[in-house]
N, C-alpha and C positions, 0 to 999 in steps of 0.2 A: 461317331463323330457328328456334330452339328454344323451345318452350313447355314449361314444367314443369322440374323439377329433373334435373340430371345426376348420376347416382349410380354409384359404382364398386363392385365387389363388396367384401365385408368383407375387410380386410387388404391391399388394394391401394392404394398411395400414388398420389395424383393426379399427382405430378410426382416422378421419382426421378432423382438425379445419381450418377454413378460414373465409374470409369476402367477401361480394358481390362485393366490389371495393378496390383495394390497395390503392387508393387515398382518402379513407375515413379518414378524420382527427382524428376520434376517434381511428384508429388503427395505426396511424404513431407514431413511436418512434425514434427520432433522438436527436443527442447532443444539437441542437439548442432549444430543448423543455425545457432544464434544465437552471436554472439561480442560480448563486452562490452569487448573491448580498446580500442576507439574512445571509449568512455565513461571507462575507466580513465586514458586518456592525457590527459584533460581534468580530473582530480582529483588532489588531493594536490600534492606538490611538483612534479609533472610540468606543473602548470597555471601555475607561476610562483613568485615569492617567498613564502615562508611566513610567515604570522603566526599565532602561537600564544600566547595569553596566559599568563603564568606564575601569575597569581592570578585567582581567579573570585569574584564577588559574587552573592548570590541576587538574581534578578530583574533583573539588570542589563541594560537595553536596549541599552547601549553595547558590551556583550560581543561579540566577533566573532572567529571562527576563519576563516582563509582559506588555502587551498591547503595544508592539512595534514591529518593524521590524528587523529581524535577518539577517546578512549577513556575508560571508566570502569568500576569494578568495585565490587560490594557483597559485604562479608564475610558469609558464610553464616550465622554464629554470632550476630554482634551487629549486623549490617546497617550497619556503618560503611562510608562511601563514600570511595574514593580515585579520583583521576584528574581529569578535566576537568568533571565535572557540577558546577552551581552551586546547584542546589536552589531552594526557594521559600519565602518567608515570607508570601505573599499569603492571607490567611485565606479570600477568595473562592475561590481555586483549592482550598484545603484542604477547604472544604465540598462543593465540586463532586466532588472525588475520593472523599471519604467517601460521598457520596450514591450514587456509581457503584460502590461496593463495595470500594474500594482501602483497604488498611491502610496508614496513614501511619507511616513511620519517621523520627524527629526526632534531630537533633544540637544541641547548643549551640555557637553560634560567636560570636566576638568581632568585631562589626562597628562601626566608627567609636567604638571604646572602650566599646561596650555588649555585654552578653551577649544574644544573640537565638536563639530557638528556630527552626530551620530544618528544613523537611522535605526531606531529602536522598535518600530512597528511598521506594518503595511496593512493597507486595506485593499482587498482583492475579491474578485469574483469567485463563486464556487459553482461549478467546477472552474478551476483556473484556466483562462484562456478561451471559454466557451463564448460564443457570440451572444447567447442569451443565458447568462448564469442564473441558477436558481435562487442564489442567494449572495450575500457578501460576508466576509469575515475579517475582523480586525485581528492581526496575528502579531504577538511579540516575536522578535527575531533572534535566533541563535546562530551564530557564525563560527566556523572552524573548531567547534567543541568536540571533544571526545567523551563519549558516554559508555559506560561499561555497567552491565546489570542494573540498568535504571528503570524506575517507574516513571511514566509521564502522567502527571496528576490530572484527573478529570478536569475540564474546563480550561486547560492551558491553551488549546488550539493555536499551536506555534507554527512558524516557518522556520525550518532547519536548513542552512545553507553550508555546503562543504563540511558536514559534520560526519563523524565515524561513530558507528554504534557496534560495540562489541559485547559478547555475551548474549544475555537475553534482554530484549527491550520489551517492556510490558506497558501497554497503553491502557490506562484506567478509564472506566465508564460504568455507570450505574446500571444494574440489572434491569430496572424499569425506567425507560426513557421514552419521550415523544419526539418527533420531528419538529422543527421550528424554523421559520424564515428569518429569524433574527440572527444577529452576529454574536450571541453570548454562548450558547451550547454548553451551559454550566454542568450538565449531567454527562455529557460525553466529551469526545475530542474530535475536532475538525482540524487536522493537521495537514501540512504539506512538507515533503522533503524534496530539496532541490540539490542535485550534485552530490548526493550523500552515499556512503558506503556502509552496508551492514555486513558484519562477519558472523552474525548469529541470528536467531530467530525472533520474530516479532509475533506477539500475541496480545489479545485484547479480551478484558473481562472486568469483573467487579472485584476490586482488591480488598473490599471490606469482608469478603468471605473466602474461607481457605480454598474452596473449590474454584474460585475465580469464574463464576457462571458468566456466559454471554448474556447480552440483553434479551429480552423476551421478544423483540421484534427488530427487523432491519429498519434502520433510519437513513435516508440519504444524505442528511446534512448534519445531524447532531453527532452521528458516529461515522465520520468520513476521513479517508486517508487519500492523499495524492502523492505520486512519485513522478517527479519531472527531471528533466535534463539527463545528465549522464550518471544516473543512480543505479548502483550495483549491489545486489545481495549475492555474496560469494563466501560460502562456508570454507573454502580451502585457504582463504586469506588469513594470516595470523592476526591476533589482536594486537593492538597498538603498542601495549605494554610488553609484548612478547611471551606472556605467561601462557602455558599450554592449557588446553580445555580440560576441565574436570571430566570424570567418568560420566557424571549426571548430565553435563552439558552436552558431551559427546552423543549420548544416548538420545536426548531430545532433538538434536540437530537432525538425527536420522529420521525423525518422525514428521517434521513439518518446517517449512520456511515461514509461512504466515499462517497462524491459527486465530482467525477471527470471524467466526460463523455468523455474525450479525452485522458486519461492517461492509459499507459500501467503499470500494477501492478503485481509483483511477490511476492508470499508469500511462504515461507517454504525453502526447501534445495535440491540441485541437487545431492549432494554427500553423505548426511546423512539424509534422510527424516525421519528416526525414531527419530532423536534427535531435530528436528525443531518443537517445540510445540508452535503454535500461536492459537490465539482464538479471536473471535470478535462476537458482537451481533448487530443486526440491518440490514439495507439495505445498499448495495453497489451498486453505479452507476459508471461504469468504461468503458474505452474503451475496454480494455483486463483485465482479472483478472485470473491468473494462481496460483493454490494452489497446493503445494507439501509438503508431510510430515505428520505431526500430527496436525490437525486442528479441532477445533470445532466452527461450524458456526450456530448461532441461528438467522436465517432471510432470506434474499433473496438476490441474486446476479444478477444484470441487466448489460449485456455487449452490447456495441453498435458498435464495430468494426467488419466489414465484417461478419455479421452474417449468411451469406450463406454457410460459411466454419466451419464445426463443429470442426475442429482441431485448431481454433483460441481461444478456451476455454479449459483449462486444470483443472480438478478436480481429482487429483490422482497423480501417479508417472509418470514423463514425460521422465525418463532417463537422464543421465548427458549430452547428446548431445541435445542442445535447438532446434535443427531443425528437430528432428523425435520423434514421440511418441512411436516408437519401439513396436507397437501394444500392449502397455499396459504392456510389459514384463519389469521388472527391469534389470539392468545391471548385468552381470554375477557376479561381485563382491559382489552386494547385495544378489543375489541369493544364494551364497555360505554363506553369513552372516546369513541367516535365516530370518524368517517371521518378526522378531522384527525390522529389519533394514529398512523394507518397509515404515512404517508410516501408518496412516489411517486418514480418513477424514469423519467427522460426520457432516452432514448438516440437520438441522431441520427447515422445513418451518413453519413460524408463520403467519397465516392468519389474526391475530388481529394487526399487526404492521402497523403504519401509512406509506403510501407511499410518496415518495417525490413529490414536485410540479413538473410537467412535465409529469406525468403519466396521459394520457387522459382517459383510459378505465382500470378499475380494474377487472380482471377476475381470479377467483380461481378455480382450478380444483382439487377436492378432492374425494378419493374413498368412495364408500358406501358398506361397508363390509356386509350388510345385503342383498344386492341384487344378490350375487353370491357366490359360493362355490366350492372348487376344491376337487375331489375324486379321489382315486387311481382307475386305470383301472381294 
């Protein structure tokens, strides 16, 4: 029996794990370990017969893209949108976007014989809602669209609102890319998902190669995904068309929820963390993965960017200024609003989930409550 505290000398960790050689292949974990080829094989025309609407209508819930590549572009001078984006006429969505800091870009379109004002694009800061965004992005808008086994073409850089994504969603990007402070991002995809639902995995790689390799480096802007609002990734939900998963899709769902080893991913909200309620199940492999707000995570998060720096991974409230963690303290406005405004993050590690290809050594560290107990002094 020990009475009193057990104290180690300053600077000595109570438990330390390591390996005999840092060059041991079993302990290496790099983006090059992972291949996205299995995901690409289940997206686009490789997944089956293509369905690609020739015309699109704003907010059309019947609009569906299946087994195809989706793309859209925004003209840098007049913000005219070409491609597959359908835009939105929903004034509620307009107000929500404006309140979040987005600048709406409208075009007049003739719908059912009437001239209608349509928000076809938005210009917004990256990351969305940050007090000091690193850049801006001009995004074509997709609203209420159903995508199944689709490839999002590089350079689309879209905003998806109230969309559903079934099967595999593959986000295309070049193997070789550099970061940029401009709003073009033609080699990668700087995309945002607001109030969307995913019933299948999301992967990123170069679609021009069968192995779909990840980029050679993590880029914070050129290859950036944001999940905001009530966005859900839930593999227990059925596809919108009611078709059961193929054996290949069921197998890959067991491996990973997000497979993007060089992608910067933001989930939640800078300004209203208590209102951003995101959830997902499974394993995430990313370059960076920052979670703010209210999130339920059943699985594991593996990040590969500069793992020597602890502040490259955020699970909690980070502050409205993206450049500082503020020592974990919420901004003064949120402090005055009370605890409900802070949000909360619940992570439950599931040791029974299948890990994705690329993990050379699986180690689980679990406490054994029968081996120790704490007593009051």
